[in-house]
N, C-alpha and C positions, 0 to 999 in steps of 0.2 A: 439362428437359422430358422427359416420358415418351417412351420410344422409339416407342411406337405412335402417339402424337400427332405426334411429329416426322416420322414416315413419312407420316402423313396430310397434314400441312402441306406437305411436299415434293411429294406427289402433286398436291395442289390447286394449288400454285404452278406446277408443270410444265404442268398441263392449261390453266390460265388463260393463261399466257404463250404456250403453243402455239396455243390457239384465236385469241387476239388477233393472233398472227403469221400466221394463215392456214395453219398446219401441218395438212395433211389427216389425218395419222396421229393427232395429238392431238385433232383435231376428232372423228374417228370414236370415239376412246376416251372423249371427253367425252359423246358421244351415248349410248354404251353405258352410261355411268354414270347418266345421267338416266333411262334405260329400266329400270335395275335395280330390283327390288322389295325388295331388302335394306334394312332400316331404316338401317343405317350408311351405305350408298351414297346413300340418299335425302337424308340430312342433308348429306352432302358435296356432293351435286348442287346443293342449294339455295344453299350457300355459293359454289359455282362460278358459278351464275347471277347471284348478287349481285355477284360480282367483275367479270363481263363486261357487266353490264347497261348501264353508261354507253356502251358501244360498239354497242348495239342500236338498232333503230328506224329505220334509214336505208334499208331495202330496200323494194321494191314487193312486197307479199305478194299472190300470185295463186292462187286456188283453181281447179282444173280438175275437172269432174265430168261424168257422163253414164252412160248404161246400158252394161252390158258389151258389148263388141264395137263400140262407137262409134268407137274409134280414139284413146283418150286417150294411151296411151303413144307411139304413132306421131306424134301431133300435138306432144306435149311434146318428143320428140326433135328434130323438125323446127324447132319454135319455139326451143327451147333452143340448137340449133346456130346459128341465125341471130343470136340475141342474143349468143352468144359471139363470133361473127364481127364484131359491132358493138362489141365491147370490154367487154361486160358480164360479170360473174361470176355464174353461175347455179347455184343449189342446187335440187335436186328431191327433195322428200320424198314418196316413193311409198308410200302406205298400202296394205299388202298384205293380202288376205283371209286370215283364220285359219280353219282347218277347224273346223266345228261339232262334229266327232267327236273329233279328236285335239288340237285347240288349236294344231296346227302351222300354219305359214304357207308359202305358195308361194315368196315372195320372188324372183319371177322378173322384176321390173321392171328390174333392173340388166342382165340378159341381153337383155331386149327393147329396151333403150336402149343397146346396147353401143357404138355410134358416139359418142354423147354422153358416155358414161361415160369414154371415153378422152381427151376434150378437157381441156386444162389448165385452162380457165376454168370447168369444170363439176364438180359434186359431186352424186352420187346416193346417197340413203340410203333403202332400203326398210325399212319397219317393219310388224310384224304389227298388224292392227287389233284383235285380241283381243276381237272382238264388241262394241266400244264404239259408242256412238250415232253414226250417220252415217258409219260406216267411218273415223272419225278416230282414229288411234292415241292411246293414253292420254297419251303424252308428246310428241306432235307439236308442241305449242306451245313446250315447252322446247327441242326440237330446232331449231325455227325461230329462236329467239333466239340459239342458239349459232351457227347459220349466218350470221346477221346480224353477230354479233360477229367472225366469221372473215372478214368483208369481202365476202360475197356480196350484191350489190345487188338481185338478183331472186331471190325464193324461190317456186317453183312447188309447190303442194300438190295431188297427185293423190289423189282420194278414191274409195272403193269404192261403187258403186251410186248410186241416186237415190231421192228421196222427201222427205217432210216432215222426216225426221231429218237431211237434209243441211244444215239450219240450223246444226248443230254445226260443220260445216266453214266455213260462211259467217261464223261468229262469230270466226274467227281470221285472216281475210284482208281485204285492202282491196278487191280486185276479184274477183268470182266469175264464172267462165266456165262455161257449160253447153253441152256438145256434144250435138248432135242428129243423128239419122239421117234421110236423105231418105225421104219416104213413110211416116213413123212414125205418122201420124194427122192428122186434120183439126184446125182451129183450136180447136174445142171440146174435143177430146181433150187438146190442149195445156194448156187451162185446168185440166183435172182433175189435171194433174201439178203438185204443189206445188213442184217444183223450179223451175218458171218464175218463181215468186214471189220466189225468192231470187237469180235470175240477173241480173247487171249486163250481161253480154254473152252473146248466144245465137249459137252457131256451128254451122251445118249442115255437117257433115263428109261426106267421101266424094263430093264433087262432081267426079267424074272419069268419063271414058268416057261411057256412055249414061245416067249418073245426073245429069248436069249440070242438065238441065231439071227433073228431079224435085227436086233440091236447091233450086233457085231457087223452085219452087212451094212447097216446104216452108217456106222462109224467109218467103215472103209470107203463108202461113197463120199462122205463129207471130207475125209482126208484127201481123196482124189480131187474134190472140188476146190480145196484150198490151194492146189497146185496152179490153178488158173488165176489166183488172186496174187497181186503183188504184196509181199510181206510189209506190214506197217512199220515194223521195227527190224533193224539189222541184227539185234541181239536175241531175238526170240521168234520162233516159228510156232504158230498156234498148234496146240496139241489136242488130240481127241481121245476121250476115255469112255468106257462103257460102265454104267453104274445101275444099281437098283436102290433107290432111296427106301423102298419098302423093306428089303431084306438086309440092306447094308453092304451088299456086294459092290466092290469097286470103290467104296468111299475113301479108303486109305490112299488108293492110287490118285483119286481126285484131289485130295488135300496135298499130297506130295507134289502133284503137278502145279497146283496153285502156289505152293511154297516155292517151287523152283522158278516160277515166273517172277515172283517178288525178288528172289535172289538175283535173277538176271538183271532186273532194274537197278539193283544196288551195285552189282559188279560192273555194269556199264556206266555207272555214275549218272543215271538219268532220272532216278526217282525224285529227287528234290527239284530238279529242273522241270520235270513234268508237273509236279504239284504246284510249282510257282506259276507255270503257264495256265494251269487250271484256275488258280486263284485270280489271275489277271482277267481271264475270260469271265469268271464269276462276277468280278467287279463291273465289267461292261454289261453283263446281262442285267445286273441290278439297275444300272443307269438307264438301260433301254426300258426296263419294266416301269421305272418311276417316271421317265419322260412320257411313255405311252399313257400311264395313268393320268398324269397332269394334262396331257393333250385331250384325252377323252372326257375329262371332267371340266374342261374349259367351257364357260358359258356360251360363247359365240360358236364354238365348234359343235357343241351339243345341239344348238339351234339349227345349224346348217347340215349336220352330218347325215341324218336320215334321208332328207330330200336329195342330197348329192349322191348318196349311195344308190338310191332308187334310179336316178338319172344315169349313173354309170352302168347299172344292171340292164337298163333299157337301151343302152347304146346312144343316149342323147348327149352325153358329155364324156370326153376322153378321160381315162383314169388319171393321167398326168395333170390335166387341167383341174380336175376335182381336188386332187391332192394339193395343188398349188393354192387353191382358194382356201382350203381348210388350214393350211400352214400359215397363210397370210392372216387369217382370222386369229389363229393362235398367237402369232407374234404381235398382233396389234394391241 
């Protein structure tokens, strides 16, 4: 065997065995591998995922989203700590915002969840969002599978921001939790926020001190707003809870609601069907990503692209005609 291939096989075996054994060091290295943009690493990463795939799919995948400042990290640390106390193994995939100017990321979630990060039953991995749709890191799905293979039975995915694009995050989890602020708007404002349309559980956070009454009023407003929306699922009506991540108030009710949603998926026999549909859409998103990368890196396309885009912006060339020329150059 070629020495290079032998070294690669040894690396693959070490990573796979380490991940399946729950070795945190090897898990971190495996995640670094799947996040790599090098072609050789990407090929090895796919082989690694194939090797550990039979051990995946056993966790409860939970998305946590909400506007900046709503308290996502504080809530995740509180909830994660309670779950670890109850005997669960919890992985947190904190998608970190990338700078629009430098491309660098803050990667501060681990420091903001320092208490949880020190727990034996918890694993926190911040990943730069790299400006991907919905604030979901490009390789978050692969990372989620690796955490499942490592034995984490609950995976929490914290996403950046809110809006219609959060459907990208919704499409990789079983239960999607939306955090809301007290007094953030009336029920009609709630309808305008597309995030409510993808939430399975709505949690009004920061219900402490003199904000308790305000939080309860906000919860009632959002419950009323949901009546105007057509339920996404026949087996589940989105539920609203009032919590304080700071004091821990309402956290047990929040977890019970999340657990009931997961149970409703299983009782309706839709959990595996939904995950299969998510996996198929994931495959197509990878195809689209790679086709777009190949298109943008094509020599003739690169030569023509800037000038044609300028002409389209100036109204000198119709977008359809410009697209046709670029695609013809790509196919030639």
